[in-house]
A tleap script that builds the chain and sets N, CA, C and O, in Angstrom:
source leaprc.protein.ff14SB
mol = sequence {
  NMET SER PRO LEU VAL ALA ASP ALA THR PHE
  TRP ILE ALA VAL VAL ALA CYS LEU VAL ALA
  GLN LEU ALA ILE THR ARG SER VAL LEU VAL
  ALA ARG GLN PRO ALA PRO GLU GLU LEU PRO
  ALA GLY ALA ARG VAL ALA PRO ALA ASN ARG
  SER LEU GLU LEU GLY TRP ALA ILE LEU PRO
  ALA VAL GLY LEU ALA ALA VAL LEU VAL LEU
  THR TRP LYS ALA LEU HIE PRO ALA ALA ASP
  ALA THR ALA THR VAL PRO ALA GLY SER ALA
  VAL THR LEU ALA GLY GLY ASP ALA GLU VAL
  ARG CALA
}
set mol.1.N position { -6.723 20.015 -1.009 }
set mol.1.CA position { -6.572 19.169 -2.175 }
set mol.1.C position { -7.926 18.537 -2.465 }
set mol.1.O position { -8.613 18.055 -1.564 }
set mol.2.N position { -8.284 18.550 -3.711 }
set mol.2.CA position { -9.579 17.985 -4.075 }
set mol.2.C position { -9.534 16.457 -3.969 }
set mol.2.O position { -8.469 15.856 -4.112 }
set mol.3.N position { -10.685 15.831 -3.719 }
set mol.3.CA position { -10.713 14.368 -3.613 }
set mol.3.C position { -10.216 13.669 -4.877 }
set mol.3.O position { -9.599 12.607 -4.795 }
set mol.4.N position { -10.478 14.252 -6.033 }
set mol.4.CA position { -10.026 13.640 -7.287 }
set mol.4.C position { -8.499 13.631 -7.377 }
set mol.4.O position { -7.906 12.629 -7.776 }
set mol.5.N position { -7.871 14.734 -7.011 }
set mol.5.CA position { -6.410 14.818 -7.029 }
set mol.5.C position { -5.823 13.883 -5.973 }
set mol.5.O position { -4.818 13.216 -6.220 }
set mol.6.N position { -6.448 13.837 -4.801 }
set mol.6.CA position { -5.964 12.953 -3.745 }
set mol.6.C position { -6.051 11.488 -4.175 }
set mol.6.O position { -5.119 10.720 -3.935 }
set mol.7.N position { -7.155 11.095 -4.807 }
set mol.7.CA position { -7.293 9.719 -5.283 }
set mol.7.C position { -6.268 9.402 -6.369 }
set mol.7.O position { -5.666 8.328 -6.361 }
set mol.8.N position { -6.070 10.325 -7.295 }
set mol.8.CA position { -5.097 10.102 -8.365 }
set mol.8.C position { -3.689 9.954 -7.787 }
set mol.8.O position { -2.936 9.072 -8.199 }
set mol.9.N position { -3.338 10.810 -6.842 }
set mol.9.CA position { -2.029 10.729 -6.204 }
set mol.9.C position { -1.874 9.407 -5.461 }
set mol.9.O position { -0.816 8.781 -5.521 }
set mol.10.N position { -2.917 8.983 -4.767 }
set mol.10.CA position { -2.878 7.714 -4.036 }
set mol.10.C position { -2.632 6.553 -4.983 }
set mol.10.O position { -1.767 5.718 -4.720 }
set mol.11.N position { -3.379 6.484 -6.086 }
set mol.11.CA position { -3.245 5.350 -7.004 }
set mol.11.C position { -1.911 5.378 -7.747 }
set mol.11.O position { -1.370 4.319 -8.066 }
set mol.12.N position { -1.376 6.551 -8.027 }
set mol.12.CA position { -0.036 6.636 -8.620 }
set mol.12.C position { 0.994 6.090 -7.640 }
set mol.12.O position { 1.909 5.367 -8.035 }
set mol.13.N position { 0.847 6.431 -6.366 }
set mol.13.CA position { 1.758 5.919 -5.344 }
set mol.13.C position { 1.633 4.403 -5.203 }
set mol.13.O position { 2.638 3.712 -5.036 }
set mol.14.N position { 0.411 3.885 -5.269 }
set mol.14.CA position { 0.205 2.434 -5.172 }
set mol.14.C position { 0.906 1.721 -6.324 }
set mol.14.O position { 1.584 0.715 -6.110 }
set mol.15.N position { 0.749 2.232 -7.535 }
set mol.15.CA position { 1.383 1.604 -8.702 }
set mol.15.C position { 2.905 1.676 -8.582 }
set mol.15.O position { 3.595 0.697 -8.867 }
set mol.16.N position { 3.432 2.825 -8.164 }
set mol.16.CA position { 4.884 2.970 -8.004 }
set mol.16.C position { 5.425 2.000 -6.958 }
set mol.16.O position { 6.471 1.385 -7.164 }
set mol.17.N position { 4.720 1.863 -5.841 }
set mol.17.CA position { 5.153 0.929 -4.793 }
set mol.17.C position { 5.071 -0.508 -5.278 }
set mol.17.O position { 5.945 -1.315 -4.960 }
set mol.18.N position { 4.043 -0.841 -6.037 }
set mol.18.CA position { 3.891 -2.195 -6.564 }
set mol.18.C position { 5.016 -2.535 -7.542 }
set mol.18.O position { 5.589 -3.623 -7.478 }
set mol.19.N position { 5.327 -1.615 -8.436 }
set mol.19.CA position { 6.415 -1.849 -9.393 }
set mol.19.C position { 7.742 -2.013 -8.659 }
set mol.19.O position { 8.517 -2.915 -8.978 }
set mol.20.N position { 8.008 -1.158 -7.688 }
set mol.20.CA position { 9.257 -1.257 -6.929 }
set mol.20.C position { 9.331 -2.576 -6.164 }
set mol.20.O position { 10.380 -3.220 -6.145 }
set mol.21.N position { 8.237 -2.983 -5.539 }
set mol.21.CA position { 8.246 -4.227 -4.763 }
set mol.21.C position { 8.424 -5.434 -5.676 }
set mol.21.O position { 9.127 -6.380 -5.321 }
set mol.22.N position { 7.797 -5.413 -6.845 }
set mol.22.CA position { 7.987 -6.518 -7.797 }
set mol.22.C position { 9.439 -6.598 -8.250 }
set mol.22.O position { 9.979 -7.694 -8.396 }
set mol.23.N position { 10.075 -5.458 -8.473 }
set mol.23.CA position { 11.483 -5.452 -8.871 }
set mol.23.C position { 12.377 -5.991 -7.756 }
set mol.23.O position { 13.314 -6.745 -8.017 }
set mol.24.N position { 12.088 -5.606 -6.523 }
set mol.24.CA position { 12.873 -6.099 -5.381 }
set mol.24.C position { 12.704 -7.607 -5.238 }
set mol.24.O position { 13.685 -8.334 -5.080 }
set mol.25.N position { 11.467 -8.071 -5.294 }
set mol.25.CA position { 11.203 -9.509 -5.145 }
set mol.25.C position { 11.839 -10.290 -6.290 }
set mol.25.O position { 12.413 -11.355 -6.066 }
set mol.26.N position { 11.745 -9.778 -7.504 }
set mol.26.CA position { 12.357 -10.459 -8.648 }
set mol.26.C position { 13.867 -10.554 -8.474 }
set mol.26.O position { 14.462 -11.592 -8.765 }
set mol.27.N position { 14.490 -9.478 -8.001 }
set mol.27.CA position { 15.943 -9.503 -7.821 }
set mol.27.C position { 16.357 -10.531 -6.778 }
set mol.27.O position { 17.413 -11.151 -6.905 }
set mol.28.N position { 15.540 -10.718 -5.751 }
set mol.28.CA position { 15.842 -11.730 -4.736 }
set mol.28.C position { 15.709 -13.128 -5.331 }
set mol.28.O position { 16.532 -14.001 -5.054 }
set mol.29.N position { 14.682 -13.347 -6.144 }
set mol.29.CA position { 14.441 -14.675 -6.706 }
set mol.29.C position { 15.430 -15.038 -7.814 }
set mol.29.O position { 15.776 -16.207 -7.983 }
set mol.30.N position { 15.884 -14.035 -8.567 }
set mol.30.CA position { 16.769 -14.300 -9.704 }
set mol.30.C position { 18.241 -14.360 -9.284 }
set mol.30.O position { 19.043 -15.023 -9.941 }
set mol.31.N position { 18.596 -13.682 -8.212 }
set mol.31.CA position { 19.998 -13.630 -7.780 }
set mol.31.C position { 20.524 -15.041 -7.523 }
set mol.31.O position { 19.818 -15.902 -6.998 }
set mol.32.N position { 21.756 -15.249 -7.899 }
set mol.32.CA position { 22.360 -16.561 -7.686 }
set mol.32.C position { 23.602 -16.415 -6.823 }
set mol.32.O position { 24.246 -15.366 -6.807 }
set mol.33.N position { 23.920 -17.450 -6.127 }
set mol.33.CA position { 25.116 -17.496 -5.292 }
set mol.33.C position { 26.299 -17.844 -6.197 }
set mol.33.O position { 26.242 -18.854 -6.899 }
set mol.34.N position { 27.367 -17.042 -6.205 }
set mol.34.CA position { 28.505 -17.375 -7.053 }
set mol.34.C position { 29.205 -18.647 -6.570 }
set mol.34.O position { 29.290 -18.921 -5.373 }
set mol.35.N position { 29.690 -19.396 -7.524 }
set mol.35.CA position { 30.448 -20.606 -7.189 }
set mol.35.C position { 31.785 -20.175 -6.581 }
set mol.35.O position { 32.301 -19.109 -6.917 }
set mol.36.N position { 32.350 -20.995 -5.691 }
set mol.36.CA position { 33.625 -20.618 -5.046 }
set mol.36.C position { 34.738 -20.305 -6.049 }
set mol.36.O position { 35.571 -19.435 -5.795 }
set mol.37.N position { 34.757 -21.008 -7.186 }
set mol.37.CA position { 35.816 -20.740 -8.165 }
set mol.37.C position { 35.613 -19.416 -8.902 }
set mol.37.O position { 36.544 -18.925 -9.540 }
set mol.38.N position { 34.417 -18.829 -8.827 }
set mol.38.CA position { 34.144 -17.548 -9.470 }
set mol.38.C position { 34.573 -16.359 -8.614 }
set mol.38.O position { 34.671 -15.235 -9.108 }
set mol.39.N position { 34.827 -16.610 -7.331 }
set mol.39.CA position { 35.186 -15.538 -6.414 }
set mol.39.C position { 36.667 -15.188 -6.554 }
set mol.39.O position { 37.479 -16.061 -6.863 }
set mol.40.N position { 37.030 -13.924 -6.332 }
set mol.40.CA position { 38.447 -13.565 -6.332 }
set mol.40.C position { 39.178 -14.289 -5.200 }
set mol.40.O position { 38.558 -14.696 -4.218 }
set mol.41.N position { 40.452 -14.444 -5.334 }
set mol.41.CA position { 41.251 -15.146 -4.317 }
set mol.41.C position { 41.124 -14.429 -2.977 }
set mol.41.O position { 41.276 -13.210 -2.900 }
set mol.42.N position { 40.850 -15.175 -1.946 }
set mol.42.CA position { 40.755 -14.635 -0.589 }
set mol.42.C position { 39.393 -14.059 -0.228 }
set mol.42.O position { 39.184 -13.660 0.918 }
set mol.43.N position { 38.479 -14.007 -1.159 }
set mol.43.CA position { 37.149 -13.455 -0.872 }
set mol.43.C position { 36.331 -14.481 -0.108 }
set mol.43.O position { 36.372 -15.676 -0.397 }
set mol.44.N position { 35.594 -13.994 0.865 }
set mol.44.CA position { 34.714 -14.872 1.634 }
set mol.44.C position { 33.293 -14.363 1.488 }
set mol.44.O position { 33.023 -13.182 1.706 }
set mol.45.N position { 32.391 -15.250 1.122 }
set mol.45.CA position { 30.988 -14.893 0.971 }
set mol.45.C position { 30.165 -15.884 1.774 }
set mol.45.O position { 30.303 -17.098 1.622 }
set mol.46.N position { 29.299 -15.340 2.639 }
set mol.46.CA position { 28.425 -16.222 3.416 }
set mol.46.C position { 27.395 -16.838 2.482 }
set mol.46.O position { 26.926 -16.172 1.559 }
set mol.47.N position { 27.038 -18.087 2.704 }
set mol.47.CA position { 26.019 -18.700 1.845 }
set mol.47.C position { 24.679 -17.973 1.998 }
set mol.47.O position { 24.272 -17.609 3.101 }
set mol.48.N position { 24.021 -17.779 0.882 }
set mol.48.CA position { 22.740 -17.054 0.890 }
set mol.48.C position { 21.626 -17.968 1.370 }
set mol.48.O position { 21.567 -19.140 0.999 }
set mol.49.N position { 20.760 -17.434 2.182 }
set mol.49.CA position { 19.579 -18.147 2.629 }
set mol.49.C position { 18.407 -17.503 1.892 }
set mol.49.O position { 17.890 -16.466 2.307 }
set mol.50.N position { 18.003 -18.128 0.802 }
set mol.50.CA position { 17.010 -17.526 -0.088 }
set mol.50.C position { 15.702 -17.210 0.638 }
set mol.50.O position { 15.127 -16.144 0.419 }
set mol.51.N position { 15.222 -18.104 1.490 }
set mol.51.CA position { 13.951 -17.847 2.174 }
set mol.51.C position { 14.070 -16.659 3.125 }
set mol.51.O position { 13.121 -15.890 3.277 }
set mol.52.N position { 15.222 -16.505 3.761 }
set mol.52.CA position { 15.426 -15.360 4.651 }
set mol.52.C position { 15.467 -14.063 3.847 }
set mol.52.O position { 14.877 -13.060 4.250 }
set mol.53.N position { 16.160 -14.084 2.716 }
set mol.53.CA position { 16.206 -12.897 1.862 }
set mol.53.C position { 14.819 -12.540 1.335 }
set mol.53.O position { 14.451 -11.366 1.285 }
set mol.54.N position { 14.064 -13.539 0.950 }
set mol.54.CA position { 12.710 -13.299 0.450 }
set mol.54.C position { 11.821 -12.720 1.554 }
set mol.54.O position { 11.015 -11.823 1.309 }
set mol.55.N position { 11.981 -13.244 2.767 }
set mol.55.CA position { 11.218 -12.708 3.898 }
set mol.55.C position { 11.527 -11.240 4.151 }
set mol.55.O position { 10.622 -10.444 4.403 }
set mol.56.N position { 12.818 -10.880 4.083 }
set mol.56.CA position { 13.199 -9.481 4.292 }
set mol.56.C position { 12.786 -8.595 3.126 }
set mol.56.O position { 12.716 -7.375 3.272 }
set mol.57.N position { 12.514 -9.188 1.984 }
set mol.57.CA position { 12.006 -8.403 0.850 }
set mol.57.C position { 10.493 -8.215 0.956 }
set mol.57.O position { 9.968 -7.178 0.550 }
set mol.58.N position { 9.795 -9.205 1.494 }
set mol.58.CA position { 8.331 -9.148 1.562 }
set mol.58.C position { 7.831 -8.431 2.815 }
set mol.58.O position { 6.773 -7.802 2.782 }
set mol.59.N position { 8.572 -8.517 3.911 }
set mol.59.CA position { 8.147 -7.879 5.165 }
set mol.59.C position { 7.869 -6.379 4.993 }
set mol.59.O position { 6.829 -5.914 5.459 }
set mol.60.N position { 8.746 -5.605 4.348 }
set mol.60.CA position { 8.407 -4.185 4.139 }
set mol.60.C position { 7.178 -3.993 3.256 }
set mol.60.O position { 6.443 -3.019 3.418 }
set mol.61.N position { 6.954 -4.915 2.327 }
set mol.61.CA position { 5.765 -4.804 1.460 }
set mol.61.C position { 4.492 -4.959 2.276 }
set mol.61.O position { 3.502 -4.276 2.013 }
set mol.62.N position { 4.507 -5.836 3.249 }
set mol.62.CA position { 3.340 -6.016 4.116 }
set mol.62.C position { 3.084 -4.736 4.917 }
set mol.62.O position { 1.945 -4.287 5.035 }
set mol.63.N position { 4.152 -4.157 5.462 }
set mol.63.CA position { 4.011 -2.896 6.194 }
set mol.63.C position { 3.521 -1.770 5.303 }
set mol.63.O position { 2.687 -0.962 5.712 }
set mol.64.N position { 4.042 -1.718 4.081 }
set mol.64.CA position { 3.608 -0.697 3.135 }
set mol.64.C position { 2.143 -0.882 2.759 }
set mol.64.O position { 1.406 0.096 2.632 }
set mol.65.N position { 1.720 -2.123 2.580 }
set mol.65.CA position { 0.308 -2.389 2.273 }
set mol.65.C position { -0.587 -1.903 3.411 }
set mol.65.O position { -1.654 -1.337 3.170 }
set mol.66.N position { -0.149 -2.125 4.652 }
set mol.66.CA position { -0.930 -1.656 5.803 }
set mol.66.C position { -1.035 -0.128 5.797 }
set mol.66.O position { -2.102 0.425 6.067 }
set mol.67.N position { 0.071 0.549 5.489 }
set mol.67.CA position { 0.053 2.013 5.428 }
set mol.67.C position { -0.881 2.485 4.313 }
set mol.67.O position { -1.620 3.453 4.495 }
set mol.68.N position { -0.854 1.812 3.167 }
set mol.68.CA position { -1.735 2.202 2.069 }
set mol.68.C position { -3.206 2.003 2.428 }
set mol.68.O position { -4.045 2.831 2.072 }
set mol.69.N position { -3.525 0.917 3.126 }
set mol.69.CA position { -4.915 0.687 3.546 }
set mol.69.C position { -5.355 1.777 4.516 }
set mol.69.O position { -6.455 2.316 4.389 }
set mol.70.N position { -4.504 2.103 5.481 }
set mol.70.CA position { -4.855 3.154 6.437 }
set mol.70.C position { -4.998 4.509 5.740 }
set mol.70.O position { -5.863 5.308 6.099 }
set mol.71.N position { -4.150 4.762 4.748 }
set mol.71.CA position { -4.255 6.010 3.991 }
set mol.71.C position { -5.573 6.065 3.230 }
set mol.71.O position { -6.235 7.103 3.207 }
set mol.72.N position { -5.957 4.951 2.607 }
set mol.72.CA position { -7.226 4.907 1.870 }
set mol.72.C position { -8.395 5.172 2.821 }
set mol.72.O position { -9.322 5.910 2.487 }
set mol.73.N position { -8.342 4.565 4.002 }
set mol.73.CA position { -9.417 4.781 4.976 }
set mol.73.C position { -9.461 6.227 5.445 }
set mol.73.O position { -10.540 6.756 5.712 }
set mol.74.N position { -8.308 6.871 5.549 }
set mol.74.CA position { -8.278 8.276 5.957 }
set mol.74.C position { -8.813 9.176 4.840 }
set mol.74.O position { -9.446 10.197 5.110 }
set mol.75.N position { -8.556 8.797 3.592 }
set mol.75.CA position { -9.059 9.587 2.469 }
set mol.75.C position { -10.562 9.410 2.269 }
set mol.75.O position { -11.245 10.321 1.801 }
set mol.76.N position { -11.071 8.228 2.630 }
set mol.76.CA position { -12.484 7.908 2.416 }
set mol.76.C position { -13.112 7.388 3.709 }
set mol.76.O position { -13.369 6.190 3.834 }
set mol.77.N position { -13.357 8.273 4.665 }
set mol.77.CA position { -13.951 7.800 5.919 }
set mol.77.C position { -15.355 7.249 5.688 }
set mol.77.O position { -16.108 7.764 4.863 }
set mol.78.N position { -15.690 6.213 6.415 }
set mol.78.CA position { -17.017 5.594 6.300 }
set mol.78.C position { -18.068 6.557 6.834 }
set mol.78.O position { -17.828 7.298 7.787 }
set mol.79.N position { -19.218 6.533 6.212 }
set mol.79.CA position { -20.322 7.388 6.667 }
set mol.79.C position { -20.794 6.902 8.026 }
set mol.79.O position { -20.979 5.703 8.235 }
set mol.80.N position { -20.986 7.819 8.935 }
set mol.80.CA position { -21.438 7.469 10.284 }
set mol.80.C position { -22.958 7.336 10.271 }
set mol.80.O position { -23.670 8.320 10.068 }
set mol.81.N position { -23.446 6.137 10.483 }
set mol.81.CA position { -24.891 5.873 10.426 }
set mol.81.C position { -25.635 6.504 11.601 }
set mol.81.O position { -26.853 6.667 11.543 }
set mol.82.N position { -24.920 6.857 12.658 }
set mol.82.CA position { -25.581 7.411 13.840 }
set mol.82.C position { -25.487 8.932 13.877 }
set mol.82.O position { -25.775 9.546 14.905 }
set mol.83.N position { -25.091 9.538 12.777 }
set mol.83.CA position { -24.955 10.993 12.753 }
set mol.83.C position { -26.305 11.652 13.003 }
set mol.83.O position { -27.344 11.166 12.557 }
set mol.84.N position { -26.267 12.748 13.714 }
set mol.84.CA position { -27.498 13.479 14.000 }
set mol.84.C position { -27.579 14.710 13.108 }
set mol.84.O position { -26.558 15.266 12.704 }
set mol.85.N position { -28.767 15.116 12.815 }
set mol.85.CA position { -29.001 16.295 11.987 }
set mol.85.C position { -29.300 17.449 12.927 }
set mol.85.O position { -30.206 17.356 13.755 }
set mol.86.N position { -28.543 18.544 12.809 }
set mol.86.CA position { -28.803 19.690 13.681 }
set mol.86.C position { -30.207 20.247 13.450 }
set mol.86.O position { -30.734 20.185 12.339 }
set mol.87.N position { -30.800 20.788 14.502 }
set mol.87.CA position { -32.140 21.355 14.416 }
set mol.87.C position { -32.168 22.472 13.385 }
set mol.87.O position { -31.246 23.283 13.312 }
set mol.88.N position { -33.233 22.509 12.590 }
set mol.88.CA position { -33.391 23.538 11.582 }
set mol.88.C position { -32.689 23.213 10.272 }
set mol.88.O position { -32.666 24.043 9.363 }
set mol.89.N position { -32.111 22.009 10.157 }
set mol.89.CA position { -31.411 21.625 8.932 }
set mol.89.C position { -32.304 20.764 8.066 }
set mol.89.O position { -33.194 20.074 8.561 }
set mol.90.N position { -32.059 20.810 6.776 }
set mol.90.CA position { -32.776 19.945 5.837 }
set mol.90.C position { -31.746 19.054 5.153 }
set mol.90.O position { -30.699 19.531 4.716 }
set mol.91.N position { -32.043 17.763 5.062 }
set mol.91.CA position { -31.138 16.804 4.436 }
set mol.91.C position { -31.876 16.116 3.305 }
set mol.91.O position { -32.961 15.570 3.502 }
set mol.92.N position { -31.287 16.142 2.122 }
set mol.92.CA position { -31.859 15.435 0.988 }
set mol.92.C position { -30.904 14.311 0.610 }
set mol.92.O position { -29.713 14.543 0.405 }
set mol.93.N position { -31.426 13.100 0.520 }
set mol.93.CA position { -30.589 11.961 0.162 }
set mol.93.C position { -30.260 12.004 -1.316 }
set mol.93.O position { -30.956 12.645 -2.104 }
set mol.94.N position { -29.180 11.307 -1.685 }
set mol.94.CA position { -28.768 11.262 -3.090 }
set mol.94.C position { -29.922 10.736 -3.927 }
set mol.94.O position { -30.558 9.748 -3.558 }
set mol.95.N position { -30.187 11.363 -5.009 }
set mol.95.CA position { -31.289 10.957 -5.870 }
set mol.95.C position { -32.566 11.707 -5.533 }
set mol.95.O position { -33.523 11.672 -6.306 }
set mol.96.N position { -32.595 12.377 -4.403 }
set mol.96.CA position { -33.746 13.187 -4.032 }
set mol.96.C position { -34.980 12.393 -3.644 }
set mol.96.O position { -36.081 12.943 -3.644 }
set mol.97.N position { -34.832 11.122 -3.314 }
set mol.97.CA position { -35.996 10.287 -2.991 }
set mol.97.C position { -36.616 10.619 -1.631 }
set mol.97.O position { -37.835 10.575 -1.462 }
set mol.98.N position { -35.768 10.945 -0.687 }
set mol.98.CA position { -36.303 11.183 0.655 }
set mol.98.C position { -35.739 12.507 1.184 }
set mol.98.O position { -34.652 12.946 0.807 }
set mol.99.N position { -36.502 13.101 2.043 }
set mol.99.CA position { -36.050 14.346 2.629 }
set mol.99.C position { -36.370 14.314 4.117 }
set mol.99.O position { -37.446 13.888 4.536 }
set mol.100.N position { -35.395 14.780 4.906 }
set mol.100.CA position { -35.551 14.800 6.351 }
set mol.100.C position { -35.459 16.238 6.813 }
set mol.100.O position { -34.501 16.935 6.477 }
set mol.101.N position { -36.411 16.682 7.557 }
set mol.101.CA position { -36.352 18.036 8.115 }
set mol.101.C position { -36.350 17.905 9.625 }
set mol.101.O position { -37.196 17.245 10.229 }
set mol.102.N position { -35.367 18.558 10.199 }
set mol.102.CA position { -35.245 18.484 11.655 }
set mol.102.C position { -35.578 19.814 12.276 }
set mol.102.O position { -35.533 19.954 13.498 }
savepdb mol mol.pdb
quit
């Protein structure tokens, strides 16, 4: 897969995950606890703990963010400053300013 396609796929996935997480978080914040008189006869509903629900909505987002960061790092590894040039190779830096012959 070309780097351009990989980057496009990554950013599409990031946007999709962000939209989904915003929808989940919004649903937790907007949801209301029904009043006892609104419930059918005999129905029992545990009282909602909004902060606990919000925590369970945000915890997967934190894990997903970590996975996305690790994926980005795997797609774009940092240049190794200690890399060695094999004997008989020529290296030209970007822009052609310097040249190293080993």
